[in-house]
N, C-alpha and C positions, 0 to 999 in steps of 0.2 A: 495421801493427796499431795503433801509437800514434796515427798520424794518423786512422785510422778511429774509434778510441775517443774522441778529442777531438771529432771531427765528431758522433759519436752523443751525446756529453755536451752539446754545444752545441745539438743538435736537441732533446734532452730538456729543457734549460733553456728553450728557446723554447716548447716545448709546455707546460711548467709555467706560464710567464708568460701564455701565451694562455689556459690553463685558468683562471688567477687572474682575468684580465680578463673572461672569460665569466661566472665566478661573481659578480664585482662587478656586471656588467651585469644578471645574473639577479636579484641582490638589489635593484638599482635598479628593475627592472621589477616585482618583487613589492611593493616599497614604494609605487611609483606606483599599482599596481593596488589595493592596500589603501586608499590615499588616495582614489582615484576611487570605490571601493566605499562608503567612508564619506560622501563628498560626495553620491553618488547616494542613499544612504539618508537623509541629511539633507534633500536636496531633495524626496525622496518624502514624508518626514514633514511638511515645510513645506507641500507641496501638499495633503496630506490635512488638515492643520490649517486651511489657507485655505479648503478646501471645507467643513469643519465650521463655520467662522465664518460663511461665506456662508449656509449652511443655517440657522445659529443666528439670523443677522440677519433672514432671511426669516420664520422661525418667530416671532421676537420681534415683528416688525411686525404680524403677524396677531394674536398674543396680546395685544399692547398695545391694539389696536383693540377687541377683545372685552373686555379688562379695564377700559378706561376708561369704557365705557358703563355697566355696573352701578355703578362707582365714582362716576360723576357722579350717578346716581340716589340712591345712599346719601347723598352730600353734600347733595343737594337736600332729601331727607327729613329729615336732621338739622337743616337750617336751618328747615324748617317746624316741627319739634318745638321748637326753641328759641323760636320765636314763640308757639307754642301753650301751652308750659309755662313761660313766663317767670316765673311766680310761684314756681316751685319752684327755689330758688337752688342747692341741692345737685345736682339733676338737670341744671340748665343748665350747671353747672361741668363735669360729666361729658360732656355733649353738646358743649360747646365744645372739650374736649380731643379727643373723637372726630372732630369736624370738622377740627381742626388736623391730626391724623394722616392723615385721609382726603385732605386737600389735599396734604399732604406726599407721600403715596403717588402721587398724580397727577403731581406735579412730577417725582418720581424716575422714574416710568415714561417720561415724555417725554424726560428727559435721558439715561436709559439707552439708549433707542432711538437717539438721536443719537450716543452714544458707540460703539455697535456698528456704526453706519453711518459713523463717522468724519466727521461733519458737524456744523456749528454753525449754519448759516444766519444769519439776522439777529436772533438772540436778544437781547433786552434784559433787564437785571436790575439790581437795586439792589446796591451793594457791601454785603457782609455783615460782621458782627462775629464773628470766630472764637471769642471767649470765649463768646458766647451759644450758638453751635453746640455747643461743648464742654460747657457746663453742661447743656444740654437732653439731650445724648446720655448724659452721666454720670447724670443724673436718671432717664432711661429704663431704664438698665441696673443701677442701684443695687439694686433688689429682687432681681434675678437674682444679683448678686454676693453679697449678704447670704445668699441661699439656698445658695450654694456655699461660703460661708465665706471669700470672697475680699475683701480690703480694697481699696477703690477710693479712691485719693488724687487730689485735684485741686490743681494748682499753676498759677496764672494770672499771667503778667506783663502789663505794659502794652504793648499792640500796636495798630496801626491796623486799620482795616477792610481787607478783601481783595477783590480783583477776581474773586471767585468766588461763584456763587449760594449762598445760605445752605443750601439743601437738599442741594447737592453736598457742602459741607463736612460737614454732618451725616451724610450717608450714608457717606462715607469713614470718619469717626470711629466711627460705629456698627459698621461692618464690622470695624474693627480691635479695638474693645472686645469684640465678640462672639468673635472668634478668640482673643483673650487669655484670656477667661473659659473658653472651651472647652479651651485648653491647660492651664489651672490646676486643672481638676477633680480633686478628691480629693488635693490637695497641701496639706500643712500650711504655715502661714505665708505664704500666697500674697498677693501685692500687685500691683495694676495702677495705674500712674501715668498720668494725663492731664495733660500739661504744655503750656502756651502760653509760649514763651520771650519774655523782654522784648525789645522792638524798640529797637536802639541805633544802627543804621547806616542812613543815608538811602539808598534804592534797593535795600536788601537784601530778601530774601524773608521773609515772616512764617512762623515755624516752629512746628509742633505736633509733640509727641512722645508716642507711646503706647508705654509700656514695661511689662514684667512680669518677675517673677523666676522664670519657669517654665523649661521644658527648652530653650527657644530653638529655632531652625530648623536642621535638619541641614545640614551644610556641603555635602553632595552636591546639594542642590536650591536653594541660595541664589542662584545665578546665574540660575535659571529661575523665581524666585518670582512674577514678574509676567507670566508666560506662562500661557495658559489650559490647564486640565486637567492640571496638574502634580500628581503624587501621590508619597507616600513612606510606607513602613511604619515605624511607631514615631514618637514625638515628635509634631510637628505633621504631620498627614497629610490626605489627601483634599482637597488644595488645588485647587479647581475654578475658578470664574470670579470669585470675590470680589475677590482682589487684582488680577487682570487688569482688571476693570471699574473698580476704584478708580483704578488708574494711567491708564486710558483717560479717565475722567471728569476727572481733574486735568489731563491733557495737553491737553484741549480749552480750558482756561483758563490755559495757560502755567504750570501747577503740576506738581509731580512728587512721587513717593513712593519712598523707598528703605529698605533694611534695614540695621541696624547690630547688631553683637554688643554687648550691654549689659555694662558694667563690673560685675563681681560675679556675672555669669551671668544668663541670660534673653534676652529679645528686645527690640528697640527699632525701631519703625517711625517714620520721620521724614517728615512732610508739609511741603512747601515751597510757598507760594502767593505770588503777586505782591501787594504792597501797593497799595491803591486810593488814588491821589493826587487831590487837588482834589475831594474829595467833601464834601457838605454836612455841617457839623459837624466836619469834619476838615481844617482849613486847612493850607496848605503849610508854614508855619513849624513845625508839629509835626515834620516830617521834617528840618528844618534845625537842630533842637536847641532850638527855642523851647518855650513852654508853650501847649498847646491851650486855646482859649477854651471 
């Protein structure tokens, strides 16, 4: 009876060990199944997103074609009016501003199309001054900021030209300023800062910062800020294609954009662009620590 009891106890222990191993294997299978399900869902989302972007690119190509035709007609008509009404200085000033914005829209339309298609071709352009783009963008948004009771501060350091088209710098900055003003609506003591950091290190990127003291970006979507069609309820919401296109535009010219949490609260978007070396009016010794002529 003792031998039989020991034998049964040994069998029970073996059965318990086998059951524990089976439970462990079952847990492993469940974990792997869950991981595979998550990977499949992520792959499915990525496939749907790729399909959406493909359709968006096709739609945009057709839209840009139809958009550019009337835009060219408007620009041509403005040029005619400038010649016909050249005696009216006030009207000509308005017309020149309209012509400038019309040409800007045409440039952006072409560049956005390239960004969506991820292509650059043999594009040629002049190196641009980031300070000029910042000043023009701030000037364009100042009336809106004043209407919302938001203070728009400008801080410009000494920096070289950048190897990015002027209209691209302007479009990215305008988009960030628009987002900041939208986030600051109906908030007292609201401030937006447009900063161009001083350039001190040869070979470094030229840095622009657009900051605000608003609610900031929810932590849950910070990792996906520059993906298309990201949304979040509360705070900054309905993030569609704006930041995605900004990142795509900069990526075409070896630039990038990132998000930082601002000290003291709020949001900070950092734009980094390559400095344009050996450009007219910007000799090399400027980068080597000398004084530009």
